[in-house]
C-alpha positions in Angstrom: 0.6 15.2 -1.2 -0.4 13.1 1.7 1.1 9.7 1.9 -1.2 7.1 3.5 1.0 4.1 4.1 4.5 2.6 4.1 4.9 -0.6 2.2 8.1 -2.3 3.4 10.2 -5.4 3.6 11.8 -6.0 7.0 15.4 -6.9 6.5 17.2 -9.3 8.8 19.1 -6.4 10.3 15.8 -4.6 11.1 17.0 -1.4 9.5 14.2 -1.3 6.9 11.6 -1.6 9.7 13.3 1.3 11.6 13.1 3.5 8.6 9.5 2.5 7.9 8.4 3.2 11.4 10.0 6.7 11.4 7.3 7.8 9.0 4.7 7.4 11.8 2.0 6.1 9.5 0.3 2.8 8.6 2.9 0.1 8.0 2.2 -2.7 5.4 4.6 -5.6 5.5 4.9 -7.3 2.1 5.4 -10.6 3.8 1.8 -10.4 5.0 0.6 -9.7 1.5 -1.3 -6.5 2.3 -4.1 -5.2 0.1 -3.1 -1.7 -1.0 -6.1 -1.0 -3.2 -7.5 1.8 -1.1 -4.2 3.7 -0.9 -3.4 6.2 -3.6 0.0 7.5 -2.2 2.4 5.0 -0.9 6.0 5.1 0.4 8.1 2.0 -0.3 11.1 1.0 1.9 13.2 -1.8 0.7 16.8 -3.0 1.1 19.0 -4.2 -1.7 20.1 -7.8 -1.2 23.0 -9.7 -2.6 24.1 -8.6 -6.0 21.7 -5.7 -6.7 18.6 -7.8 -6.0 15.2 -7.3 -4.3 14.4 -9.5 -1.3 12.3 -12.4 -2.6 9.1 -11.4 -0.7 9.2 -7.9 -2.3 9.9 -9.3 -5.7 6.9 -11.7 -5.5 4.6 -8.9 -4.1 5.5 -6.5 -6.9 5.2 -9.1 -9.7 1.7 -10.0 -8.7 0.5 -6.4 -8.4 -2.2 -5.4 -10.9 -3.2 -2.0 -9.4 -2.7 0.9 -11.7 -2.0 4.6 -11.4 -0.8 5.2 -7.9 1.8 7.7 -6.6 4.8 6.4 -4.7 8.2 7.3 -3.2 11.0 4.8 -2.6 13.6 4.6 0.0 16.2 2.0 -0.8 18.7 0.8 1.8 22.0 -0.8 1.3 25.7 -0.4 1.0 26.4 2.0 -1.8 30.1 2.6 -1.7 31.1 2.6 -5.3 27.6 2.1 -6.6 25.3 4.5 -8.4 21.6 4.7 -7.7 20.7 3.1 -11.0 21.6 -0.2 -9.5 19.8 -2.4 -7.0 16.3 -2.5 -5.5 15.4 1.1 -6.5 15.9 0.4 -10.2 13.9 -2.8 -10.1 11.0 -1.3 -8.1 10.8 1.7 -10.5 10.8 -0.5 -13.5 8.1 -2.8 -12.2 5.8 0.0 -11.1 6.3 2.0 -14.3 4.7 -1.0 -16.1 1.6 -0.3 -14.0 1.6 3.4 -14.7 2.6 4.4 -11.1 3.9 7.9 -10.7 7.2 8.3 -8.9 7.2 11.3 -6.6 10.7 11.0 -5.2 13.4 8.5 -4.5 16.5 8.0 -2.3 19.2 5.4 -1.9 20.6 5.4 1.7 23.8 3.9 2.8 23.0 1.7 5.7 26.2 -0.2 6.3 27.3 -0.2 9.0 24.6 2.3 10.1 21.8 4.2 8.5 22.7 7.7 7.3 19.9 9.3 9.4 20.8 12.9 8.6 20.5 12.3 4.8 17.3 10.2 5.3 15.6 12.7 7.6 16.3 15.6 5.2 14.8 13.6 2.3 11.8 12.5 4.5 11.0 16.0 5.6 11.2 17.3 2.0 9.0 14.4 0.8 6.3 15.0 3.4 6.2 18.7 2.5 5.4 18.0 -1.2 
C-alpha cells in the first residue's frame, strides 16, 4: 500500500510535526483545513491532549469529514505511563473514522514525554510503509 499524505495536528511542543515530517511525504495540517478528497491512503499523526482528548482543531476537522471509504494509519503521541492504547486520541479517531467506513491499516501509541520513543516509532513506520 502506498500512503499519499500525512494529516497531522502540530502540537505546541512540535513533536507531532517532527513525526509527520519523518514520513517524507505530503504534509496536511488540519488547522489549514486541507481537502483530502483525492487521497485514498492517509497517515494521521495526532497528540492526545488533556484528559484523553483530541486537540480541538483535529476534533473539528474529523467531525466535519464526509468522505467515505479511505484507508488510514494512526500514530498517536502522548504520555502513556499507566494508560492502555484504548484511551486518548487514537480511540476517538478510530471511532469517528469507522462511522465513515474508513479502513484502519495500522496504529501505534508512542510515548513522547519527555522525548519521542524514536526506536519504537521507526520500527512501526518501516513496517507500515512495507505493507
